[in-house]
VOPAGU-2260 file (C-alpha; in pm, 1 decimal, decimal comma):
REM VOPAGU-2260
SITE   aa  ch    i         X         Y         Z
SITE  UNK   A    0   -6250,0   14676,8   -3654,3
SITE  UNK   A    1   -6073,3   14375,5   -3511,4
SITE  UNK   A    2   -5693,6   14376,0   -3519,7
SITE  UNK   A    3   -5575,0   14020,8   -3586,2
SITE  UNK   A    4   -5228,1   13859,8   -3549,4
SITE  UNK   A    5   -5000,4   13971,2   -3831,3
SITE  UNK   A    6   -4983,9   13729,7   -4113,6
SITE  UNK   A    7   -4690,5   13487,0   -4107,8
SITE  UNK   A    8   -4618,0   13504,2   -3732,2
SITE  UNK   A    9   -4724,5   13143,9   -3663,1
SITE  UNK   A   10   -4531,4   13027,9   -3966,6
SITE  UNK   A   11   -4223,0   13218,6   -3854,9
SITE  UNK   A   12   -4245,0   13080,2   -3501,6
SITE  UNK   A   13   -4278,7   12726,9   -3630,0
SITE  UNK   A   14   -3989,1   12784,6   -3872,8
SITE  UNK   A   15   -3762,9   12914,3   -3602,2
SITE  UNK   A   16   -3852,3   12624,2   -3371,4
SITE  UNK   A   17   -3787,9   12376,3   -3653,8
SITE  UNK   A   18   -3452,7   12537,1   -3726,8
SITE  UNK   A   19   -3350,6   12509,8   -3364,0
SITE  UNK   A   20   -3450,3   12146,7   -3350,9
SITE  UNK   A   21   -3250,8   12071,6   -3665,8
SITE  UNK   A   22   -2947,5   12267,5   -3539,7
SITE  UNK   A   23   -2961,5   12075,8   -3209,8
SITE  UNK   A   24   -2977,1   11744,5   -3395,0
SITE  UNK   A   25   -2685,1   11845,8   -3621,8
SITE  UNK   A   26   -2481,8   11948,4   -3312,4
SITE  UNK   A   27   -2567,1   11621,3   -3140,3
SITE  UNK   A   28   -2444,5   11422,7   -3448,8
SITE  UNK   A   29   -2130,0   11635,3   -3463,8
SITE  UNK   A   30   -2049,9   11568,3   -3097,0
SITE  UNK   A   31   -2125,1   11198,6   -3145,5
SITE  UNK   A   32   -1893,0   11184,6   -3446,4
SITE  UNK   A   33   -1617,7   11366,2   -3254,7
SITE  UNK   A   34   -1651,5   11122,0   -2968,6
SITE  UNK   A   35   -1631,9   10829,5   -3212,1
SITE  UNK   A   36   -1338,1   10981,6   -3394,3
SITE  UNK   A   37   -1156,2   11029,5   -3064,8
SITE  UNK   A   38   -1154,4   10650,3   -3022,7
SITE  UNK   A   39    -983,1   10599,9   -3352,3
SITE  UNK   A   40    -601,1   10600,7   -3333,6
SITE  UNK   A   41    -401,5   10640,9   -3656,7
SITE  UNK   A   42     -55,5   10479,4   -3657,7
SITE  UNK   A   43     169,4   10537,7   -3954,6
SITE  UNK   A   44     447,5   10287,3   -4023,6
SITE  UNK   A   45     744,3   10444,0   -4201,1
SITE  UNK   A   46    1096,5   10330,3   -4277,4
SITE  UNK   A   47    1329,4   10240,0   -4560,5
SITE  UNK   A   48    1288,5    9924,2   -4761,6
SITE  UNK   A   49    1379,6    9591,2   -4593,8
SITE  UNK   A   50    1333,2    9736,6   -4243,1
SITE  UNK   A   51    1051,2    9493,6   -4143,5
SITE  UNK   A   52     750,5    9723,2   -4154,4
SITE  UNK   A   53     521,6    9479,3   -4338,2
SITE  UNK   A   54     623,3    9200,5   -4092,6
SITE  UNK   A   55     501,9    9417,1   -3805,6
SITE  UNK   A   56     172,5    9468,9   -3988,5
SITE  UNK   A   57     136,4    9086,2   -4032,6
SITE  UNK   A   58     204,6    9039,6   -3660,4
SITE  UNK   A   59     -78,5    9283,2   -3573,6
SITE  UNK   A   60    -308,5    9065,9   -3776,8
SITE  UNK   A   61    -191,6    8752,4   -3597,0
SITE  UNK   A   62    -210,4    8904,7   -3250,7
SITE  UNK   A   63    -528,3    9113,2   -3273,2
SITE  UNK   A   64    -741,9    8970,3   -3558,6
SITE  UNK   A   65    -836,3    8629,2   -3684,3
SITE  UNK   A   66    -501,6    8594,6   -3865,0
SITE  UNK   A   67    -470,8    8467,1   -4220,8
SITE  UNK   A   68    -748,3    8260,1   -4379,8
SITE  UNK   A   69    -692,6    7971,3   -4615,8
SITE  UNK   A   70    -699,4    8163,0   -4940,9
SITE  UNK   A   71    -430,6    8405,5   -4809,9
SITE  UNK   A   72    -207,6    8119,3   -4696,9
SITE  UNK   A   73    -231,9    7976,2   -5046,9
SITE  UNK   A   74    -129,7    8316,7   -5184,3
SITE  UNK   A   75     165,8    8323,9   -4943,5
SITE  UNK   A   76     265,5    7976,2   -5073,2
SITE  UNK   A   77     301,0    8131,9   -5416,3
SITE  UNK   A   78     505,4    8415,7   -5266,8
SITE  UNK   A   79     742,6    8183,9   -5088,2
SITE  UNK   A   80     812,7    7978,7   -5401,1
SITE  UNK   A   81     882,0    8303,2   -5590,1
SITE  UNK   A   82    1104,8    8421,5   -5308,5
SITE  UNK   A   83    1321,1    8109,6   -5335,7
SITE  UNK   A   84    1346,9    8102,7   -5715,8
SITE  UNK   A   85    1426,7    8480,2   -5736,2
SITE  UNK   A   86    1683,9    8449,5   -5458,1
SITE  UNK   A   87    1869,6    8175,7   -5638,9
SITE  UNK   A   88    1856,7    8369,4   -5964,2
SITE  UNK   A   89    2002,5    8678,9   -5798,7
SITE  UNK   A   90    2273,8    8472,7   -5631,7
SITE  UNK   A   91    2370,2    8325,0   -5969,6
SITE  UNK   A   92    2392,0    8665,8   -6127,2
SITE  UNK   A   93    2600,3    8807,5   -5837,9
SITE  UNK   A   94    2825,5    8505,6   -5829,9
SITE  UNK   A   95    2932,2    8572,8   -6193,0
SITE  UNK   A   96    2986,7    8944,7   -6106,9
SITE  UNK   A   97    3218,7    8824,1   -5831,8
SITE  UNK   A   98    3406,1    8606,2   -6089,2
SITE  UNK   A   99    3306,7    8288,3   -5906,3
SITE  UNK   A  100    3220,3    7961,2   -6077,9
SITE  UNK   A  101    3012,6    7666,7   -5957,7
SITE  UNK   A  102    3219,7    7402,5   -5776,8
SITE  UNK   A  103    2993,0    7109,1   -5864,5
SITE  UNK   A  104    2948,9    6995,5   -6228,1
SITE  UNK   A  105    2567,0    6949,2   -6189,7
SITE  UNK   A  106    2499,0    7294,5   -6048,7
SITE  UNK   A  107    2461,5    7453,6   -6392,8
SITE  UNK   A  108    2177,2    7207,4   -6460,1
SITE  UNK   A  109    2015,8    7293,8   -6131,6
SITE  UNK   A  110    2028,2    7659,3   -6217,6
SITE  UNK   A  111    1860,3    7587,0   -6550,7
SITE  UNK   A  112    1574,1    7409,0   -6382,9
SITE  UNK   A  113    1499,3    7721,3   -6172,4
SITE  UNK   A  114    1538,3    7955,4   -6466,1
SITE  UNK   A  115    1262,8    7757,3   -6641,7
SITE  UNK   A  116    1035,6    7746,3   -6332,4
SITE  UNK   A  117     694,1    7901,8   -6377,7
SITE  UNK   A  118     489,2    8080,3   -6117,6
SITE  UNK   A  119     268,5    7868,0   -5895,0
SITE  UNK   A  120    -105,0    7860,8   -5943,0
SITE  UNK   A  121    -316,8    7933,9   -5631,5
SITE  UNK   A  122    -376,2    7561,4   -5570,6
SITE  UNK   A  123     -41,4    7432,1   -5691,3
SITE  UNK   A  124     213,9    7251,5   -5472,7
SITE  UNK   A  125     584,4    7327,4   -5520,8
SITE  UNK   A  126     701,7    7144,6   -5840,3
SITE  UNK   A  127     911,3    6841,3   -5729,3
SITE  UNK   A  128    1182,3    6895,0   -5993,1
SITE  UNK   A  129    1281,8    7218,8   -5815,6
SITE  UNK   A  130    1361,7    7037,0   -5486,6
SITE  UNK   A  131    1690,3    6871,4   -5599,0
SITE  UNK   A  132    1771,6    7183,3   -5797,6
SITE  UNK   A  133    1745,8    7407,9   -5494,7
SITE  UNK   A  134    1930,4    7158,8   -5272,0
SITE  UNK   A  135    2204,1    7123,2   -5528,2
SITE  UNK   A  136    2249,3    7500,5   -5559,4
SITE  UNK   A  137    2250,6    7543,1   -5181,1
SITE  UNK   A  138    2523,3    7280,0   -5148,9
SITE  UNK   A  139    2758,0    7439,9   -5393,6
SITE  UNK   A  140    3051,1    7613,2   -5233,2
SITE  UNK   A  141    3049,3    7909,6   -5474,1
SITE  UNK   A  142    2681,8    7970,0   -5389,8
SITE  UNK   A  143    2758,1    7974,8   -5017,8
SITE  UNK   A  144    3046,6    8219,8   -5071,6
SITE  UNK   A  145    2809,6    8448,8   -5262,3
SITE  UNK   A  146    2543,1    8421,2   -4992,3
SITE  UNK   A  147    2800,7    8523,1   -4731,3
SITE  UNK   A  148    2847,5    8848,6   -4929,3
SITE  UNK   A  149    2470,0    8907,9   -4952,2
SITE  UNK   A  150    2508,5    9243,6   -4780,1
SITE  UNK   A  151    2675,8    9372,1   -5096,0
SITE  UNK   A  152    2366,8    9315,2   -5313,6
SITE  UNK   A  153    2080,7    9320,3   -5060,3
SITE  UNK   A  154    2005,1    8947,4   -5052,6
SITE  UNK   A  155    1690,9    8907,6   -4849,5
SITE  UNK   A  156    1747,7    8738,0   -4514,4
SITE  UNK   A  157    1467,4    8491,8   -4543,7
SITE  UNK   A  158    1674,1    8259,7   -4765,8
SITE  UNK   A  159    1834,7    8114,5   -4451,9
SITE  UNK   A  160    1493,3    8039,0   -4305,3
SITE  UNK   A  161    1395,8    7836,5   -4608,2
SITE  UNK   A  162    1733,0    7649,9   -4629,1
SITE  UNK   A  163    1564,4    7336,7   -4487,1
SITE  UNK   A  164    1311,4    7306,2   -4761,7
SITE  UNK   A  165    1186,8    6949,3   -4775,1
SITE  UNK   A  166     864,3    7033,1   -4586,5
SITE  UNK   A  167     785,3    7313,3   -4838,4
SITE  UNK   A  168     758,8    7051,1   -5111,5
SITE  UNK   A  169     500,4    6840,0   -4927,9
SITE  UNK   A  170     190,6    6803,0   -5152,9
SITE  UNK   A  171     -32,8    6940,5   -4873,8
SITE  UNK   A  172     207,6    7214,6   -4752,4
SITE  UNK   A  173      39,9    7540,8   -4637,0
SITE  UNK   A  174     245,1    7814,3   -4483,7
SITE  UNK   A  175     236,1    7841,0   -4105,1
SITE  UNK   A  176     247,1    8172,5   -3920,9
SITE  UNK   A  177     623,9    8189,9   -3913,9
SITE  UNK   A  178     634,5    8113,2   -4291,2
SITE  UNK   A  179     397,1    8405,0   -4350,5
SITE  UNK   A  180     607,2    8639,2   -4133,5
SITE  UNK   A  181     918,2    8543,7   -4322,8
SITE  UNK   A  182     777,6    8570,1   -4672,0
SITE  UNK   A  183     869,0    8879,7   -4870,8
SITE  UNK   A  184     641,1    9069,0   -5097,3
SITE  UNK   A  185     743,9    9421,8   -5174,8
SITE  UNK   A  186     490,9    9673,0   -5044,4
SITE  UNK   A  187     350,6    9911,8   -5306,4
SITE  UNK   A  188      86,1   10172,4   -5238,5
SITE  UNK   A  189     -82,0   10191,9   -4893,2
SITE  UNK   A  190    -193,6    9904,1   -4676,1
SITE  UNK   A  191    -426,6    9947,6   -4378,4
SITE  UNK   A  192    -476,7    9706,4   -4092,1
SITE  UNK   A  193    -749,6    9773,4   -3835,0
SITE  UNK   A  194    -761,6    9622,1   -3485,9
SITE  UNK   A  195    -927,3    9695,9   -3152,8
SITE  UNK   A  196    -761,5    9722,0   -2813,2
SITE  UNK   A  197    -991,4    9805,0   -2524,1
SITE  UNK   A  198   -1220,9   10092,0   -2627,3
SITE  UNK   A  199    -989,1   10211,9   -2893,4
SITE  UNK   A  200    -972,2   10125,9   -3263,8
SITE  UNK   A  201    -632,3   10135,2   -3422,4
SITE  UNK   A  202    -572,8   10204,3   -3790,2
SITE  UNK   A  203    -217,7   10103,4   -3883,7
SITE  UNK   A  204     -94,1   10215,5   -4227,1
SITE  UNK   A  205     203,7   10066,0   -4404,7
SITE  UNK   A  206     350,6   10233,3   -4712,8
SITE  UNK   A  207     625,0   10108,0   -4942,9
SITE  UNK   A  208     974,8   10195,9   -4818,6
SITE  UNK   A  209    1170,0   10194,3   -5142,4
SITE  UNK   A  210    1262,9   10539,9   -5278,9
SITE  UNK   A  211    1017,3   10512,0   -5564,7
SITE  UNK   A  212     728,5   10461,2   -5319,9
SITE  UNK   A  213     798,0   10756,4   -5090,5
SITE  UNK   A  214     614,4   11017,7   -5298,9
SITE  UNK   A  215     296,5   10838,5   -5194,0
SITE  UNK   A  216     362,0   10888,4   -4824,2
SITE  UNK   A  217     217,1   11236,9   -4805,7
SITE  UNK   A  218    -130,4   11102,2   -4859,6
SITE  UNK   A  219    -113,7   10938,1   -4513,6
SITE  UNK   A  220      29,4   11225,6   -4309,1
SITE  UNK   A  221    -290,4   11398,7   -4197,0
SITE  UNK   A  222    -425,8   11319,3   -3849,8
SITE  UNK   A  223    -147,8   11083,6   -3734,7
SITE  UNK   A  224    -147,0   11011,5   -3362,0
SITE  UNK   A  225     167,5   10800,1   -3367,3
SITE  UNK   A  226     457,8   10780,8   -3610,2
SITE  UNK   A  227     618,5   10440,0   -3584,3
SITE  UNK   A  228     953,2   10443,3   -3766,2
SITE  UNK   A  229    1119,0   10111,9   -3832,7
SITE  UNK   A  230    1489,7   10069,8   -3897,8
SITE  UNK   A  231    1680,8    9743,4   -3932,9
SITE  UNK   A  232    1979,9    9729,8   -3698,7
SITE  UNK   A  233    2114,1    9454,5   -3914,3
SITE  UNK   A  234    2134,0    9692,0   -4205,5
SITE  UNK   A  235    2444,9    9868,1   -4084,7
SITE  UNK   A  236    2657,4    9671,0   -4334,0
SITE  UNK   A  237    2396,4    9627,3   -4612,0
SITE  UNK   A  238    2321,0    9816,2   -4934,3
SITE  UNK   A  239    1984,0    9911,2   -5060,0
SITE  UNK   A  240    1787,2    9691,8   -5297,9
SITE  UNK   A  241    1751,0    9994,8   -5537,4
SITE  UNK   A  242    2108,6   10128,8   -5490,2
SITE  UNK   A  243    2416,6    9914,6   -5421,9
SITE  UNK   A  244    2624,7   10225,0   -5340,6
SITE  UNK   A  245    2399,0   10332,8   -5051,4
SITE  UNK   A  246    2404,5   10193,5   -4696,1
SITE  UNK   A  247    2070,4   10084,6   -4535,4
SITE  UNK   A  248    2144,7   10239,0   -4198,4
SITE  UNK   A  249    2264,3   10567,3   -4343,2
SITE  UNK   A  250    1952,7   10577,1   -4552,6
SITE  UNK   A  251    1734,7   10514,7   -4247,5
SITE  UNK   A  252    1906,9   10791,2   -4054,0
SITE  UNK   A  253    1869,0   11038,9   -4335,2
SITE  UNK   A  254    1500,6   10948,2   -4384,9
SITE  UNK   A  255    1425,1   10965,7   -4012,9
SITE  UNK   A  256    1576,9   11316,0   -3994,6
SITE  UNK   A  257    1369,3   11441,0   -4284,0
SITE  UNK   A  258    1049,3   11300,5   -4135,3
SITE  UNK   A  259    1107,0   11454,4   -3794,5
SITE  UNK   A  260    1110,6   11796,9   -3952,2
SITE  UNK   A  261     774,5   11761,9   -4122,3
SITE  UNK   A  262     496,8   11982,4   -3979,8
SITE  UNK   A  263     242,0   11696,9   -3975,5
SITE  UNK   A  264     422,4   11521,2   -3691,9
SITE  UNK   A  265     483,5   11804,4   -3445,5
SITE  UNK   A  266     218,1   11670,3   -3213,7
SITE  UNK   A  267     251,0   11303,6   -3297,2
SITE  UNK   A  268     412,1   11042,7   -3068,4
SITE  UNK   A  269     739,8   10930,4   -3223,5
SITE  UNK   A  270     820,3   10561,7   -3174,9
SITE  UNK   A  271    1142,1   10415,6   -3311,6
SITE  UNK   A  272    1171,5   10038,9   -3364,1
SITE  UNK   A  273    1524,5    9925,9   -3404,9
SITE  UNK   A  274    1435,7    9597,6   -3567,8
SITE  UNK   A  275    1603,1    9263,2   -3660,2
SITE  UNK   A  276    1801,3    9238,7   -3334,7
SITE  UNK   A  277    1846,2    8861,3   -3392,5
SITE  UNK   A  278    2033,3    8910,8   -3718,1
SITE  UNK   A  279    2220,4    9211,3   -3568,4
SITE  UNK   A  280    2356,4    8996,4   -3286,8
SITE  UNK   A  281    2463,5    8721,9   -3526,1
SITE  UNK   A  282    2673,5    8940,5   -3747,5
SITE  UNK   A  283    2837,2    9183,1   -3497,9
SITE  UNK   A  284    3155,1    8980,1   -3442,1
SITE  UNK   A  285    3199,1    8892,8   -3810,9
SITE  UNK   A  286    3118,7    9244,9   -3946,2
SITE  UNK   A  287    3272,7    9503,0   -3715,1
SITE  UNK   A  288    3074,8    9819,4   -3700,8
SITE  UNK   A  289    3378,5   10055,7   -3743,6
SITE  UNK   A  290    3420,2    9923,3   -4097,2
SITE  UNK   A  291    3095,0   10106,1   -4177,0
SITE  UNK   A  292    3062,7   10362,0   -3896,4
SITE  UNK   A  293    3420,8   10469,8   -3799,9
SITE  UNK   A  294    3310,7   10670,6   -3493,3
SITE  UNK   A  295    3188,6   10357,0   -3314,2
SITE  UNK   A  296    3420,0   10287,7   -3017,7
SITE  UNK   A  297    3249,0    9990,7   -2842,4
SITE  UNK   A  298    3355,7    9626,4   -2849,5
SITE  UNK   A  299    3276,0    9447,5   -3177,4
SITE  UNK   A  300    3042,6    9183,7   -3024,0
SITE  UNK   A  301    2892,6    9406,1   -2752,6
SITE  UNK   A  302    2521,2    9413,8   -2843,0
SITE  UNK   A  303    2429,6    9663,9   -2568,8
SITE  UNK   A  304    2699,7    9907,8   -2675,5
SITE  UNK   A  305    2624,3    9866,4   -3045,4
SITE  UNK   A  306    2248,3    9897,6   -3017,0
SITE  UNK   A  307    2282,2   10202,9   -2790,3
SITE  UNK   A  308    2517,3   10355,9   -3033,9
SITE  UNK   A  309    2267,2   10347,3   -3313,3
SITE  UNK   A  310    1976,3   10449,1   -3085,2
SITE  UNK   A  311    2175,1   10759,7   -2992,3
SITE  UNK   A  312    2236,0   10832,8   -3357,8
SITE  UNK   A  313    1862,6   10844,0   -3428,6
SITE  UNK   A  314    1776,3   11034,8   -3112,3
SITE  UNK   A  315    2040,9   11287,6   -3189,2
SITE  UNK   A  316    1851,7   11387,4   -3504,1
SITE  UNK   A  317    1561,3   11517,9   -3294,0
SITE  UNK   A  318    1583,0   11896,0   -3293,9
SITE  UNK   A  319    1241,6   11969,6   -3138,4
SITE  UNK   A  320    1279,1   12073,0   -2771,3
SITE  UNK   A  321    1061,6   11870,8   -2534,8
SITE  UNK   A  322     980,3   11595,9   -2787,6
SITE  UNK   A  323    1095,4   11248,7   -2687,3
SITE  UNK   A  324    1180,0   10963,0   -2914,2
SITE  UNK   A  325    1060,8   10632,1   -2767,8
SITE  UNK   A  326    1302,8   10356,2   -2869,3
SITE  UNK   A  327    1225,6    9984,0   -2873,4
SITE  UNK   A  328    1458,1    9696,9   -2977,7
SITE  UNK   A  329    1250,8    9450,4   -3171,6
SITE  UNK   A  330    1248,5    9132,5   -3369,1
SITE  UNK   A  331     940,0    9155,1   -3591,7
SITE  UNK   A  332     923,8    8780,9   -3644,1
SITE  UNK   A  333     901,6    8710,1   -3268,8
SITE  UNK   A  334     537,6    8729,1   -3189,9
SITE  UNK   A  335     567,4    8725,6   -2809,5
SITE  UNK   A  336     826,9    8998,6   -2803,4
SITE  UNK   A  337     638,2    9215,4   -3046,7
SITE  UNK   A  338     310,9    9176,8   -2854,4
SITE  UNK   A  339     485,3    9298,4   -2535,4
SITE  UNK   A  340     646,0    9583,3   -2726,4
SITE  UNK   A  341     318,3    9696,8   -2879,6
SITE  UNK   A  342     154,0    9702,9   -2534,2
SITE  UNK   A  343     425,4    9950,8   -2431,0
SITE  UNK   A  344     361,1   10150,0   -2749,3
SITE  UNK   A  345     -12,8   10156,4   -2669,5
SITE  UNK   A  346      59,6   10298,4   -2328,1
SITE  UNK   A  347     279,8   10571,7   -2485,0
SITE  UNK   A  348      12,0   10666,2   -2735,9
SITE  UNK   A  349    -259,1   10691,8   -2470,9
SITE  UNK   A  350     -38,8   10892,1   -2238,2
SITE  UNK   A  351      82,2   11139,8   -2501,0
SITE  UNK   A  352    -212,2   11175,3   -2731,0
SITE  UNK   A  353    -558,0   11075,5   -2603,1
SITE  UNK   A  354    -592,6   11369,5   -2364,1
SITE  UNK   A  355    -610,1   11588,7   -2670,8
SITE  UNK   A  356    -901,2   11396,2   -2819,6
SITE  UNK   A  357   -1101,9   11237,7   -2535,3
SITE  UNK   A  358   -1249,7   11484,4   -2290,0
């Protein structure tokens, strides 16, 4: 009687060999995916409304991508017109709350023109009847008085940029890069911008800064390599858009402190952008800091003392031993300055984070 090989042995051997091959392939794919993921850097932009977060995101597109194509520039043209019309409407409302009246007899008519203005279509030029209306409103003394008190009702600072408006009404006007940076469209939801530097791919996420938008932030908290918090230095005397009784700088400090204590960011690099240094320098002498922050003891017009004072306020909120807050003074509309600043930020991220992910 011949004893043969037990039934199923060859099948079992082949099955085991096949499983090993599949497991090796799966492991290879997992390692490949880990290596690829290690080259992806997630940067989360946070800050209160009007801090300049979205402007920084626009700059990243200008510096590291192909910028803004024609159809987006047309969309920004619509936004700019809306910015101007809305600004003058807000000024008119606040002017009456301040018990001021127009000084020029024709200004009421100019206001009526803007109240009747319709939104631009994607291919529309600025309507020419709005040019004398905007110029007339701008020239009125009561309007200028109200603009000077813009910090009391969160008037957006881009109105000064568009004060010389003749070029905007050219039939072939398209926004240039600076126009795009200065335009204001409230961020809602989550916006991602992707760009590559060297062998790394950066995913920068911007989320709305107004109080009503903050409940959405938690969706972006996982896997953050760098938290980039933006606060407007020029907001030390300004109220919030959504709350006239709240101070922008106080809001930013409170928000920064609450974010630092979140478990998601214990291993993240913390970068602080103290933004809008140009506007901050302009208003220091006219709006003394002690009127809003009584413990400030530096000279009224001393930029270095004033900026250091606020930087120390933010850094003092860090209660995690060994964690450093990297502070940069920025002007988000200055492309050259921001490009240099972001190179420094990149070095910080690589130094503090990549050793954990790239072996």
